[in-house]
C-alpha atoms as a printed R data frame, in Angstrom:
    type eleno elety resid chain resno       x       y       z
1   ATOM     1    CA   UNK     A     1  82.057  85.423 107.409
2   ATOM     2    CA   UNK     A     2  80.237  89.041 106.784
3   ATOM     3    CA   UNK     A     3  82.948  92.227 107.359
4   ATOM     4    CA   UNK     A     4  79.890  93.460 109.724
5   ATOM     5    CA   UNK     A     5  81.236  90.754 112.193
6   ATOM     6    CA   UNK     A     6  84.175  92.997 112.771
7   ATOM     7    CA   UNK     A     7  82.274  96.336 113.254
8   ATOM     8    CA   UNK     A     8  82.133  97.682 116.516
9   ATOM     9    CA   UNK     A     9  81.026 101.881 117.498
10  ATOM    10    CA   UNK     A    10  84.265 103.569 118.529
11  ATOM    11    CA   UNK     A    11  84.076 106.571 119.977
12  ATOM    12    CA   UNK     A    12  86.069 109.733 118.480
13  ATOM    13    CA   UNK     A    13  87.896 110.484 121.794
14  ATOM    14    CA   UNK     A    14  89.473 106.901 122.394
15  ATOM    15    CA   UNK     A    15  91.752 106.892 119.134
16  ATOM    16    CA   UNK     A    16  95.125 108.146 120.638
17  ATOM    17    CA   UNK     A    17  97.245 111.003 118.946
18  ATOM    18    CA   UNK     A    18  99.925 111.036 121.276
19  ATOM    19    CA   UNK     A    19 101.809 107.696 122.574
20  ATOM    20    CA   UNK     A    20 101.936 107.057 126.731
21  ATOM    21    CA   UNK     A    21 105.375 108.027 128.160
22  ATOM    22    CA   UNK     A    22 107.377 106.657 129.039
23  ATOM    23    CA   UNK     A    23 106.665 104.084 126.767
24  ATOM    24    CA   UNK     A    24 106.088 101.260 128.961
25  ATOM    25    CA   UNK     A    25 103.247 103.063 131.239
26  ATOM    26    CA   UNK     A    26 100.802 102.467 128.488
27  ATOM    27    CA   UNK     A    27  97.971 100.383 129.675
28  ATOM    28    CA   UNK     A    28  97.561  96.568 128.599
29  ATOM    29    CA   UNK     A    29  94.721  94.346 128.571
30  ATOM    30    CA   UNK     A    30  95.161  90.930 129.674
31  ATOM    31    CA   UNK     A    31  93.126  88.042 128.342
32  ATOM    32    CA   UNK     A    32  93.014  84.735 129.050
33  ATOM    33    CA   UNK     A    33  91.106  81.772 129.337
34  ATOM    34    CA   UNK     A    34  88.017  83.317 130.649
35  ATOM    35    CA   UNK     A    35  89.693  86.742 132.306
36  ATOM    36    CA   UNK     A    36  90.787  89.754 131.470
37  ATOM    37    CA   UNK     A    37  92.919  91.527 133.743
38  ATOM    38    CA   UNK     A    38  94.026  95.109 133.623
39  ATOM    39    CA   UNK     A    39  97.661  95.862 133.815
40  ATOM    40    CA   UNK     A    40 100.449  98.339 132.288
41  ATOM    41    CA   UNK     A    41 103.035  97.133 129.683
42  ATOM    42    CA   UNK     A    42 105.245  97.830 132.452
43  ATOM    43    CA   UNK     A    43 104.034  94.500 134.545
44  ATOM    44    CA   UNK     A    44 104.099  91.871 130.688
45  ATOM    45    CA   UNK     A    45 106.732  90.131 132.847
46  ATOM    46    CA   UNK     A    46 103.786  88.415 135.335
47  ATOM    47    CA   UNK     A    47 102.276  86.980 131.825
48  ATOM    48    CA   UNK     A    48 105.791  85.688 130.556
49  ATOM    49    CA   UNK     A    49 108.175  82.952 131.777
50  ATOM    50    CA   UNK     A    50 111.634  81.865 131.821
51  ATOM    51    CA   UNK     A    51 112.058  80.066 128.079
52  ATOM    52    CA   UNK     A    52 109.416  82.464 126.323
53  ATOM    53    CA   UNK     A    53 110.746  84.101 123.348
54  ATOM    54    CA   UNK     A    54 109.495  87.440 122.174
55  ATOM    55    CA   UNK     A    55 109.464  88.308 118.272
56  ATOM    56    CA   UNK     A    56 110.364  91.762 117.280
57  ATOM    57    CA   UNK     A    57 109.982  93.739 113.870
58  ATOM    58    CA   UNK     A    58 112.876  95.433 113.690
59  ATOM    59    CA   UNK     A    59 112.004  97.591 110.213
60  ATOM    60    CA   UNK     A    60 112.655 101.352 110.583
61  ATOM    61    CA   UNK     A    61 110.148 104.087 109.381
62  ATOM    62    CA   UNK     A    62 111.629 106.517 107.191
63  ATOM    63    CA   UNK     A    63 110.362 109.790 106.964
64  ATOM    64    CA   UNK     A    64 108.088 109.384 104.093
65  ATOM    65    CA   UNK     A    65 105.738 112.231 103.967
66  ATOM    66    CA   UNK     A    66 107.538 115.327 101.938
67  ATOM    67    CA   UNK     A    67 106.310 118.627 100.430
68  ATOM    68    CA   UNK     A    68 107.708 119.728  97.161
69  ATOM    69    CA   UNK     A    69 107.298 121.703  94.320
70  ATOM    70    CA   UNK     A    70 105.968 121.092  90.444
71  ATOM    71    CA   UNK     A    71 107.419 123.509  88.205
72  ATOM    72    CA   UNK     A    72 106.271 123.994  84.739
73  ATOM    73    CA   UNK     A    73 108.156 126.073  81.914
74  ATOM    74    CA   UNK     A    74 106.255 128.497  79.671
75  ATOM    75    CA   UNK     A    75 103.473 128.853  82.070
76  ATOM    76    CA   UNK     A    76 102.798 132.435  84.216
77  ATOM    77    CA   UNK     A    77 105.272 132.816  87.227
78  ATOM    78    CA   UNK     A    78 107.048 129.364  86.289
79  ATOM    79    CA   UNK     A    79 103.740 127.688  86.604
80  ATOM    80    CA   UNK     A    80 104.992 126.301  90.453
81  ATOM    81    CA   UNK     A    81 102.015 124.165  92.469
82  ATOM    82    CA   UNK     A    82 102.716 122.750  95.591
83  ATOM    83    CA   UNK     A    83 102.737 118.970  95.934
84  ATOM    84    CA   UNK     A    84 102.282 116.669  99.294
85  ATOM    85    CA   UNK     A    85 104.400 112.860  98.537
86  ATOM    86    CA   UNK     A    86 103.781 110.011 101.081
87  ATOM    87    CA   UNK     A    87 105.990 107.514  99.597
88  ATOM    88    CA   UNK     A    88 104.248 103.956  99.529
89  ATOM    89    CA   UNK     A    89 106.343 101.272  98.266
90  ATOM    90    CA   UNK     A    90 110.036 101.166  96.613
91  ATOM    91    CA   UNK     A    91 110.430  99.888  93.281
92  ATOM    92    CA   UNK     A    92 113.615  98.903  91.785
93  ATOM    93    CA   UNK     A    93 116.620 101.839  90.960
94  ATOM    94    CA   UNK     A    94 115.088 104.496  92.575
95  ATOM    95    CA   UNK     A    95 111.710 104.080  92.137
96  ATOM    96    CA   UNK     A    96 108.896 104.804  94.421
97  ATOM    97    CA   UNK     A    97 105.002 104.679  94.420
98  ATOM    98    CA   UNK     A    98 103.554 107.300  96.103
99  ATOM    99    CA   UNK     A    99 100.433 109.070  97.107
100 ATOM   100    CA   UNK     A   100 100.663 112.485  95.394
101 ATOM   101    CA   UNK     A   101  98.411 115.563  96.123
102 ATOM   102    CA   UNK     A   102  97.286 116.834  94.252
103 ATOM   103    CA   UNK     A   103  97.961 114.160  91.540
104 ATOM   104    CA   UNK     A   104  95.714 115.798  88.393
105 ATOM   105    CA   UNK     A   105  98.571 118.885  89.019
106 ATOM   106    CA   UNK     A   106 101.737 116.953  87.998
107 ATOM   107    CA   UNK     A   107 102.316 115.389  84.036
108 ATOM   108    CA   UNK     A   108 103.824 112.175  83.028
109 ATOM   109    CA   UNK     A   109 107.826 113.593  82.772
110 ATOM   110    CA   UNK     A   110 107.695 116.646  85.317
111 ATOM   111    CA   UNK     A   111 109.885 117.067  88.000
112 ATOM   112    CA   UNK     A   112 108.914 117.688  92.051
113 ATOM   113    CA   UNK     A   113 111.431 119.829  93.873
114 ATOM   114    CA   UNK     A   114 112.104 118.764  97.906
115 ATOM   115    CA   UNK     A   115 115.507 120.235  98.223
116 ATOM   116    CA   UNK     A   116 118.678 121.070  96.354
117 ATOM   117    CA   UNK     A   117 119.801 117.588  96.732
118 ATOM   118    CA   UNK     A   118 116.326 115.764  96.392
119 ATOM   119    CA   UNK     A   119 113.908 116.103  93.689
120 ATOM   120    CA   UNK     A   120 111.611 112.998  91.346
121 ATOM   121    CA   UNK     A   121 110.101 113.002  88.367
122 ATOM   122    CA   UNK     A   122 106.591 111.641  87.724
123 ATOM   123    CA   UNK     A   123 107.251 108.594  85.517
124 ATOM   124    CA   UNK     A   124 104.097 107.081  85.099
125 ATOM   125    CA   UNK     A   125 100.350 106.873  87.106
126 ATOM   126    CA   UNK     A   126  98.451 103.553  88.527
127 ATOM   127    CA   UNK     A   127  95.594 103.148  89.973
128 ATOM   128    CA   UNK     A   128  95.205 106.488  92.002
129 ATOM   129    CA   UNK     A   129  99.099 106.495  92.588
130 ATOM   130    CA   UNK     A   130 102.171 108.599  91.129
131 ATOM   131    CA   UNK     A   131 105.663 106.465  89.765
132 ATOM   132    CA   UNK     A   132 108.361 108.425  91.343
133 ATOM   133    CA   UNK     A   133 112.062 107.755  89.602
134 ATOM   134    CA   UNK     A   134 114.427 109.994  92.418
135 ATOM   135    CA   UNK     A   135 117.242 111.574  91.782
136 ATOM   136    CA   UNK     A   136 119.057 109.976  95.050
137 ATOM   137    CA   UNK     A   137 118.793 106.379  95.603
138 ATOM   138    CA   UNK     A   138 119.973 104.080  98.620
139 ATOM   139    CA   UNK     A   139 121.761 105.714 101.701
140 ATOM   140    CA   UNK     A   140 122.038 108.920  99.989
141 ATOM   141    CA   UNK     A   141 118.121 108.996  99.604
142 ATOM   142    CA   UNK     A   142 117.625 107.749 103.472
143 ATOM   143    CA   UNK     A   143 120.203 111.104 104.357
144 ATOM   144    CA   UNK     A   144 118.258 113.237 102.572
145 ATOM   145    CA   UNK     A   145 114.874 111.932 103.691
146 ATOM   146    CA   UNK     A   146 115.979 112.265 107.241
147 ATOM   147    CA   UNK     A   147 116.342 116.369 106.477
148 ATOM   148    CA   UNK     A   148 113.479 116.983 104.100
149 ATOM   149    CA   UNK     A   149 110.978 114.510 105.387
150 ATOM   150    CA   UNK     A   150 108.170 114.102 107.995
151 ATOM   151    CA   UNK     A   151 107.012 110.525 109.558
152 ATOM   152    CA   UNK     A   152 104.241 109.186 108.048
153 ATOM   153    CA   UNK     A   153 101.684 109.555 110.860
154 ATOM   154    CA   UNK     A   154  98.427 107.266 110.124
155 ATOM   155    CA   UNK     A   155  95.060 108.732 108.463
156 ATOM   156    CA   UNK     A   156  93.678 109.094 111.695
157 ATOM   157    CA   UNK     A   157  96.360 110.682 113.263
158 ATOM   158    CA   UNK     A   158  96.695 112.749 110.618
159 ATOM   159    CA   UNK     A   159  93.509 113.784 110.417
160 ATOM   160    CA   UNK     A   160  93.875 115.701 113.862
161 ATOM   161    CA   UNK     A   161  97.263 117.018 114.055
162 ATOM   162    CA   UNK     A   162 100.428 116.966 111.780
163 ATOM   163    CA   UNK     A   163 103.346 115.049 112.656
164 ATOM   164    CA   UNK     A   164 106.264 116.703 114.224
165 ATOM   165    CA   UNK     A   165 109.181 116.891 115.972
166 ATOM   166    CA   UNK     A   166 108.336 114.506 118.578
167 ATOM   167    CA   UNK     A   167 107.149 111.979 115.949
168 ATOM   168    CA   UNK     A   168 110.647 111.377 115.253
169 ATOM   169    CA   UNK     A   169 111.139 109.030 118.072
170 ATOM   170    CA   UNK     A   170 107.595 108.402 118.998
171 ATOM   171    CA   UNK     A   171 106.681 106.495 116.012
172 ATOM   172    CA   UNK     A   172 109.932 104.425 116.015
173 ATOM   173    CA   UNK     A   173 111.062 101.312 118.044
174 ATOM   174    CA   UNK     A   174 113.977 100.960 120.404
175 ATOM   175    CA   UNK     A   175 115.222  98.847 118.378
176 ATOM   176    CA   UNK     A   176 114.351 100.089 115.005
177 ATOM   177    CA   UNK     A   177 117.341  98.876 112.336
178 ATOM   178    CA   UNK     A   178 116.604  98.274 108.791
179 ATOM   179    CA   UNK     A   179 114.768 101.472 106.916
180 ATOM   180    CA   UNK     A   180 112.082 100.603 104.821
181 ATOM   181    CA   UNK     A   181 108.771 101.189 106.317
182 ATOM   182    CA   UNK     A   182 106.070 103.530 106.136
183 ATOM   183    CA   UNK     A   183 104.239 102.905 109.219
184 ATOM   184    CA   UNK     A   184 105.296 101.588 112.153
185 ATOM   185    CA   UNK     A   185 104.951  98.084 114.234
186 ATOM   186    CA   UNK     A   186 103.181 100.041 116.651
187 ATOM   187    CA   UNK     A   187 102.604  97.138 119.454
188 ATOM   188    CA   UNK     A   188 106.594  97.569 119.603
189 ATOM   189    CA   UNK     A   189 106.223 101.212 120.291
190 ATOM   190    CA   UNK     A   190 105.775 100.326 124.119
191 ATOM   191    CA   UNK     A   191 108.700  98.673 124.638
192 ATOM   192    CA   UNK     A   192 111.501 100.902 126.278
193 ATOM   193    CA   UNK     A   193 115.112  99.769 127.322
194 ATOM   194    CA   UNK     A   194 114.239  99.188 131.009
195 ATOM   195    CA   UNK     A   195 111.063  96.650 129.761
196 ATOM   196    CA   UNK     A   196 113.281  94.859 128.014
197 ATOM   197    CA   UNK     A   197 116.265  94.404 130.778
198 ATOM   198    CA   UNK     A   198 113.768  93.240 132.820
199 ATOM   199    CA   UNK     A   199 112.378  90.615 130.627
200 ATOM   200    CA   UNK     A   200 115.767  89.468 129.835
201 ATOM   201    CA   UNK     A   201 116.657  89.471 133.700
202 ATOM   202    CA   UNK     A   202 113.284  86.683 133.907
203 ATOM   203    CA   UNK     A   203 114.930  84.407 131.186
204 ATOM   204    CA   UNK     A   204 112.414  85.839 128.328
205 ATOM   205    CA   UNK     A   205 114.702  85.830 125.099
206 ATOM   206    CA   UNK     A   206 114.159  87.553 121.785
207 ATOM   207    CA   UNK     A   207 114.276  87.482 118.023
208 ATOM   208    CA   UNK     A   208 114.311  89.647 115.134
209 ATOM   209    CA   UNK     A   209 112.340  89.650 112.254
210 ATOM   210    CA   UNK     A   210 111.978  92.411 109.542
211 ATOM   211    CA   UNK     A   211 108.900  93.218 107.663
212 ATOM   212    CA   UNK     A   212 108.710  97.091 105.679
213 ATOM   213    CA   UNK     A   213 105.175  97.619 107.007
214 ATOM   214    CA   UNK     A   214 103.439  99.725 103.728
215 ATOM   215    CA   UNK     A   215 100.901 102.356 103.783
216 ATOM   216    CA   UNK     A   216  98.230  99.564 102.179
217 ATOM   217    CA   UNK     A   217  97.746  98.122 105.827
218 ATOM   218    CA   UNK     A   218  95.209 101.277 106.275
219 ATOM   219    CA   UNK     A   219  93.478 100.321 103.423
220 ATOM   220    CA   UNK     A   220  89.676  99.491 104.138
221 ATOM   221    CA   UNK     A   221  88.113  95.815 103.108
222 ATOM   222    CA   UNK     A   222  85.672  96.611 100.418
223 ATOM   223    CA   UNK     A   223  84.029  93.676 100.095
224 ATOM   224    CA   UNK     A   224  80.860  92.398 102.668
225 ATOM   225    CA   UNK     A   225  82.332  88.280 101.987
226 ATOM   226    CA   UNK     A   226  85.538  88.892 103.942
227 ATOM   227    CA   UNK     A   227  87.318  85.882 102.534
228 ATOM   228    CA   UNK     A   228  87.133  87.484  99.303
229 ATOM   229    CA   UNK     A   229  89.355  90.265 100.514
230 ATOM   230    CA   UNK     A   230  93.032  90.790  98.718
231 ATOM   231    CA   UNK     A   231  95.798  91.843 100.971
232 ATOM   232    CA   UNK     A   232  98.425  94.796  99.999
233 ATOM   233    CA   UNK     A   233 101.995  92.744  99.715
234 ATOM   234    CA   UNK     A   234 104.926  93.785 102.218
235 ATOM   235    CA   UNK     A   235 108.484  92.634 102.420
236 ATOM   236    CA   UNK     A   236 109.742  90.724 104.725
237 ATOM   237    CA   UNK     A   237 112.804  88.474 105.837
238 ATOM   238    CA   UNK     A   238 112.803  85.487 108.288
239 ATOM   239    CA   UNK     A   239 117.073  84.776 109.079
240 ATOM   240    CA   UNK     A   240 118.875  81.482 109.266
241 ATOM   241    CA   UNK     A   241 119.185  83.115 113.035
242 ATOM   242    CA   UNK     A   242 115.730  83.881 113.523
243 ATOM   243    CA   UNK     A   243 114.197  80.604 111.909
244 ATOM   244    CA   UNK     A   244 117.021  78.756 114.115
245 ATOM   245    CA   UNK     A   245 115.787  80.869 117.804
246 ATOM   246    CA   UNK     A   246 112.121  80.169 117.271
247 ATOM   247    CA   UNK     A   247 112.565  76.475 116.538
248 ATOM   248    CA   UNK     A   248 114.670  75.824 119.504
249 ATOM   249    CA   UNK     A   249 112.121  77.438 121.422
250 ATOM   250    CA   UNK     A   250 109.384  75.334 120.150
251 ATOM   251    CA   UNK     A   251 111.544  72.547 120.826
252 ATOM   252    CA   UNK     A   252 112.158  73.290 123.940
253 ATOM   253    CA   UNK     A   253 108.734  73.858 125.223
254 ATOM   254    CA   UNK     A   254 108.472  77.562 125.529
255 ATOM   255    CA   UNK     A   255 105.870  79.859 123.889
256 ATOM   256    CA   UNK     A   256 106.446  81.967 120.641
257 ATOM   257    CA   UNK     A   257 104.563  85.259 120.996
258 ATOM   258    CA   UNK     A   258 104.909  87.786 118.464
259 ATOM   259    CA   UNK     A   259 104.939  91.299 119.362
260 ATOM   260    CA   UNK     A   260 102.435  92.866 116.641
261 ATOM   261    CA   UNK     A   261 100.355  92.017 114.206
262 ATOM   262    CA   UNK     A   262 103.735  92.293 111.470
263 ATOM   263    CA   UNK     A   263 105.827  89.506 113.156
264 ATOM   264    CA   UNK     A   264 103.327  87.546 113.627
265 ATOM   265    CA   UNK     A   265 102.121  87.875 109.591
266 ATOM   266    CA   UNK     A   266 105.559  87.153 109.036
267 ATOM   267    CA   UNK     A   267 106.667  83.544 110.740
268 ATOM   268    CA   UNK     A   268 103.214  82.546 110.157
269 ATOM   269    CA   UNK     A   269 104.486  83.237 106.168
270 ATOM   270    CA   UNK     A   270 107.965  81.585 107.206
271 ATOM   271    CA   UNK     A   271 106.148  78.594 108.386
272 ATOM   272    CA   UNK     A   272 103.318  77.892 105.493
273 ATOM   273    CA   UNK     A   273 105.152  74.868 103.384
274 ATOM   274    CA   UNK     A   274 106.113  73.015 106.649
275 ATOM   275    CA   UNK     A   275 104.592  74.096 109.614
276 ATOM   276    CA   UNK     A   276 107.610  75.244 111.124
277 ATOM   277    CA   UNK     A   277 109.440  78.185 111.008
278 ATOM   278    CA   UNK     A   278 112.257  78.276 107.998
279 ATOM   279    CA   UNK     A   279 114.009  81.006 106.586
280 ATOM   280    CA   UNK     A   280 112.770  83.254 104.369
281 ATOM   281    CA   UNK     A   281 112.733  86.476 102.262
282 ATOM   282    CA   UNK     A   282 110.291  87.646 100.015
283 ATOM   283    CA   UNK     A   283 106.675  89.694  99.740
284 ATOM   284    CA   UNK     A   284 103.861  88.453 101.987
285 ATOM   285    CA   UNK     A   285 100.241  89.174 101.117
286 ATOM   286    CA   UNK     A   286  99.309  86.217 104.165
287 ATOM   287    CA   UNK     A   287  95.763  86.704 105.072
288 ATOM   288    CA   UNK     A   288  94.738  85.443 108.477
289 ATOM   289    CA   UNK     A   289  91.344  85.108 109.481
290 ATOM   290    CA   UNK     A   290  88.658  83.094 111.551
291 ATOM   291    CA   UNK     A   291  89.675  79.283 110.195
292 ATOM   292    CA   UNK     A   292  93.201  79.817 110.037
293 ATOM   293    CA   UNK     A   293  95.627  77.761 111.221
294 ATOM   294    CA   UNK     A   294  98.624  79.100 113.171
295 ATOM   295    CA   UNK     A   295 101.807  77.057 113.486
296 ATOM   296    CA   UNK     A   296 103.893  79.166 115.507
297 ATOM   297    CA   UNK     A   297 102.273  82.093 117.665
298 ATOM   298    CA   UNK     A   298 101.353  80.672 120.605
299 ATOM   299    CA   UNK     A   299 100.518  84.408 121.412
300 ATOM   300    CA   UNK     A   300 100.322  87.990 120.581
301 ATOM   301    CA   UNK     A   301 100.857  91.138 122.027
302 ATOM   302    CA   UNK     A   302  99.085  94.354 119.984
303 ATOM   303    CA   UNK     A   303  97.264  96.947 119.929
304 ATOM   304    CA   UNK     A   304  93.563  97.470 119.768
305 ATOM   305    CA   UNK     A   305  92.322  97.751 115.655
306 ATOM   306    CA   UNK     A   306  90.415  99.581 113.832
307 ATOM   307    CA   UNK     A   307  86.435  98.122 112.844
308 ATOM   308    CA   UNK     A   308  85.886  96.136 109.995
309 ATOM   309    CA   UNK     A   309  89.978  95.805 109.776
310 ATOM   310    CA   UNK     A   310  91.655  92.489 108.400
311 ATOM   311    CA   UNK     A   311  93.580  93.029 111.819
312 ATOM   312    CA   UNK     A   312  90.397  93.145 114.028
313 ATOM   313    CA   UNK     A   313  90.104  89.079 111.868
314 ATOM   314    CA   UNK     A   314  93.403  88.437 112.544
315 ATOM   315    CA   UNK     A   315  92.802  88.388 116.723
316 ATOM   316    CA   UNK     A   316  89.601  87.294 116.024
317 ATOM   317    CA   UNK     A   317  91.329  83.855 114.015
318 ATOM   318    CA   UNK     A   318  93.777  83.663 116.870
319 ATOM   319    CA   UNK     A   319  90.905  84.648 119.910
320 ATOM   320    CA   UNK     A   320  87.809  83.131 118.603
321 ATOM   321    CA   UNK     A   321  85.211  86.004 117.319
322 ATOM   322    CA   UNK     A   322  83.162  86.139 120.114
323 ATOM   323    CA   UNK     A   323  86.194  86.164 123.045
324 ATOM   324    CA   UNK     A   324  87.350  89.469 120.605
325 ATOM   325    CA   UNK     A   325  83.819  90.930 121.206
326 ATOM   326    CA   UNK     A   326  84.095  90.663 124.704
327 ATOM   327    CA   UNK     A   327  87.289  91.858 124.727
328 ATOM   328    CA   UNK     A   328  86.688  95.113 122.603
329 ATOM   329    CA   UNK     A   329  83.883  95.551 124.701
330 ATOM   330    CA   UNK     A   330  85.673  95.722 127.598
331 ATOM   331    CA   UNK     A   331  88.200  97.728 126.141
332 ATOM   332    CA   UNK     A   332  85.677 100.270 125.024
333 ATOM   333    CA   UNK     A   333  84.360 100.252 128.495
334 ATOM   334    CA   UNK     A   334  87.210 100.734 130.368
335 ATOM   335    CA   UNK     A   335  88.386 103.335 128.057
336 ATOM   336    CA   UNK     A   336  91.571 102.093 127.106
337 ATOM   337    CA   UNK     A   337  93.518 104.147 124.224
338 ATOM   338    CA   UNK     A   338  92.880 102.578 120.503
339 ATOM   339    CA   UNK     A   339  95.116 102.604 117.168
340 ATOM   340    CA   UNK     A   340  99.095 103.119 116.734
341 ATOM   341    CA   UNK     A   341  99.801 105.231 119.864
342 ATOM   342    CA   UNK     A   342  97.420 103.670 121.659
343 ATOM   343    CA   UNK     A   343  97.287 101.011 124.648
344 ATOM   344    CA   UNK     A   344  97.944  97.185 124.144
345 ATOM   345    CA   UNK     A   345  96.723  93.903 124.918
346 ATOM   346    CA   UNK     A   346  98.237  90.425 125.634
347 ATOM   347    CA   UNK     A   347  96.485  87.846 123.776
348 ATOM   348    CA   UNK     A   348  97.003  84.357 125.180
349 ATOM   349    CA   UNK     A   349  94.202  81.944 123.486
């Protein structure tokens, strides 16, 4: 399985830099057996039926992008240097792995100050990342990030514009509850309160799980043989209640449809041992590519993904590589908007 099997040409103008408003007005490509239909997310209920269960990732994106000043004693003008920090992954005791720009301007033990209350000390450098020990932890850190931080827009949006006040709302799901992600579960961004109410009235049910999406979701695949790729690990949890709800839907003959690849990866992780979802908590690095045996997901709602990405491999595993090529050709011809703020697809194997 070669990396080029998952490549395609994407015109730059199809990369969305702002979401559709209202959220559910985004376009929806529905792929069923032998048919592709162009619709809107607001029409999602036409393809769902009573007893279906949507699995939603309730992670909450933290304002993980910070701008600070490193002061160095004993140098001219106090040795001030502007340092941009993007949080990547929490460690124990107020420690975070982070991207520092420029990393070379910070020495081990030096402090970066962001606000009067918030600073961080560099304790190590690992594989091009900085390991920072923050002056605040837990809820205190969360509160100060809300003051000092910006939303960590994906690289393909950040290259076009800076994050602004609108992204505080736009880059967060309406049901976000558990802080910890540094990237949004973007298929979920299409849902608004009226759509959720309509689906509930149709008899569709919802289950919340948590996968804290890391910045590693944007890392490129660098091996030609994709089976040799190593996924980044992300923390997730499937609660007792979530596992029971999914099992009940399966037993009743309903479909389990994760909204987003993060929710899909998590529930398939929780079903690896027995073939049925069990309560689960931990770090998952599950890699789903063609040949994968799905135990839980009956369909998937997801956005349109980067060429040569692990997410292209995931949707190809679900639908078949040639079918995904057909779907993406259609999306490109019809000028669907791609990536985090782009349009959605409903994939029904």
